C-alpha positions as CSV (number, residue, x, y, z in Angstrom):
1,M,109.4,117.6,180.4
2,P,108.5,113.6,181.1
3,K,107.5,111.7,178.0
4,K,104.0,111.5,177.0
5,F,102.6,107.8,177.3
6,D,102.6,106.3,173.8
7,E,100.6,102.6,173.8
8,N,102.5,102.1,170.6
9,D,105.8,102.1,172.6
10,F,104.6,98.5,174.2
11,S,103.3,97.1,170.6
12,P,104.9,94.0,169.7
13,W,107.2,94.3,166.5
14,Y,104.8,92.5,164.1
15,K,101.8,95.1,165.1
16,K,101.3,95.7,161.1
17,G,101.0,91.9,160.7
18,L,103.2,89.5,159.0
19,Q,103.2,87.6,155.8
20,F,102.5,84.0,155.9
21,S,100.7,81.5,153.8
22,C,100.6,77.8,154.7
23,T,102.0,75.8,151.6
24,E,101.5,72.3,153.3
25,C,105.1,71.6,152.5
26,G,105.7,69.6,155.8
27,Q,108.8,71.2,157.1
28,C,106.9,72.1,160.3
29,C,106.3,68.4,160.7
30,T,109.9,67.2,160.5
31,G,113.3,68.0,162.4
32,S,114.5,67.6,165.8
33,P,112.8,65.3,168.1
34,G,109.6,66.8,170.0
35,Y,106.2,66.7,171.1
36,T,103.0,67.1,169.4
37,W,100.8,67.7,172.0
38,V,97.2,66.4,171.8
39,T,93.9,66.8,173.9
40,E,91.2,64.2,174.2
41,D,89.0,66.3,171.7
42,E,91.7,66.5,169.3
43,I,92.2,62.7,169.6
44,A,88.4,62.1,169.2
45,N,88.4,64.3,166.1
46,M,91.6,62.2,164.5
47,T,90.0,58.9,165.5
48,D,86.7,59.7,163.8
49,H,88.3,61.1,160.7
50,L,90.5,58.0,160.3
51,G,87.6,55.6,161.5
52,M,89.5,54.3,163.9
53,S,88.8,53.0,167.7
54,M,90.2,55.0,170.4
55,N,92.4,52.3,171.4
56,S,93.6,51.2,168.2
57,F,94.7,55.0,167.6
58,A,96.3,55.3,171.0
59,S,98.6,52.2,170.3
60,Q,99.3,53.2,166.9
61,Y,100.0,56.8,166.9
62,L,100.3,58.3,170.6
63,R,103.0,58.1,173.4
64,K,101.9,59.1,176.9
65,I,104.6,61.8,178.2
66,G,103.7,62.2,182.2
67,D,100.2,63.0,182.2
68,R,99.9,64.2,178.6
69,W,99.6,62.6,175.3
70,S,102.0,63.4,172.4
71,L,101.7,62.1,168.7
72,R,104.4,59.6,167.7
73,E,107.5,60.4,165.5
74,R,109.3,58.1,163.1
75,I,113.1,58.8,162.1
76,D,113.4,59.4,158.4
77,V,116.4,58.2,156.1
78,A,118.0,61.7,156.9
79,G,118.0,61.2,160.5
80,D,115.2,63.9,161.1
81,Y,112.3,62.8,163.5
82,D,108.8,63.1,161.3
83,C,105.5,63.3,162.5
84,V,103.8,59.9,162.4
85,F,101.0,61.5,160.0
86,L,103.9,62.9,157.7
87,K,103.8,61.0,154.5
88,D,105.5,62.3,151.0
89,K,105.8,65.5,152.7
90,K,102.1,65.8,153.5
91,C,100.2,65.9,156.5
92,Q,97.6,63.0,156.3
93,I,95.3,64.6,158.9
94,Y,95.6,68.1,157.8
95,S,91.9,68.8,158.1
96,V,91.7,67.6,161.7
97,R,95.4,68.7,162.7
98,P,96.2,69.4,166.5
99,L,96.2,72.8,167.6
100,Q,99.7,73.1,168.0
101,C,99.9,72.3,164.4
102,R,97.3,74.6,163.4
103,T,98.7,77.7,165.2
104,F,102.3,77.4,163.6
105,P,104.2,79.5,162.9
106,W,102.4,81.8,165.6
107,W,104.0,80.2,168.2
108,P,105.4,82.6,171.2
109,Q,109.0,81.6,170.6
110,N,109.1,82.4,166.9
111,L,107.4,86.1,167.7
112,T,109.7,87.3,170.2
113,S,111.8,89.0,167.8
114,Q,112.2,89.8,164.1
115,K,115.3,87.8,164.5
116,E,113.4,84.8,165.7
117,W,110.9,85.1,163.0
118,E,113.4,85.3,160.4
119,E,115.0,82.2,161.8
120,T,111.6,80.3,161.7
121,A,111.2,81.6,157.9
122,R,114.5,79.6,157.1
123,R,112.5,76.6,157.7
124,C,109.1,77.3,156.7
125,E,108.6,78.3,153.0
126,G,105.0,79.9,154.0
127,I,106.9,82.8,155.3
128,Q,107.7,84.8,152.4
129,Q,107.5,88.5,151.0
130,N,104.3,87.5,148.6
131,A,102.3,85.6,150.9
132,E,99.1,86.9,152.4
133,L,99.6,89.5,155.0
134,V,98.0,88.1,158.3
135,P,96.7,90.8,160.5
136,F,97.9,91.3,163.9
137,Q,94.8,90.3,165.4
138,T,94.7,87.1,164.1
139,I,98.4,86.3,165.0
140,E,97.7,87.6,168.5
141,Q,94.6,85.0,168.6
142,N,96.8,82.1,167.8
143,R,99.8,83.1,169.8
144,S,97.5,83.3,172.7
145,Q,96.2,79.7,172.3
146,M,99.8,78.5,172.4
147,Q,100.7,80.3,175.9
């Protein structure tokens, strides 16, 4: 007899939600070199927040990669690459941080498997057993923004 179709067979491993609460520790803002992509709207929000002109902001905080913009990085004393806005382990623009930052740790690569999630948890103190349970729908909304 053929197996009955069950939509749960295709549900992600995190369908019951995951525990996470951002502690603003700054660990997701440092480490290996990379890119923090920003849109023109995000740049405008950051310039308004900092009270800077677009040109001044761009020359101080942005780098052009192909046809896209990324926030600059600084190399710290440990050799890690820090976001230009990370100071004393805190984001200086947290309230207007880019989408890429706001959606961490819900990036598709972190959700491919429980093993990947556990690897992400080693670098993110907000992923812990006593953190709030983030519902599947919220996770999916954030994840889908990063595809």
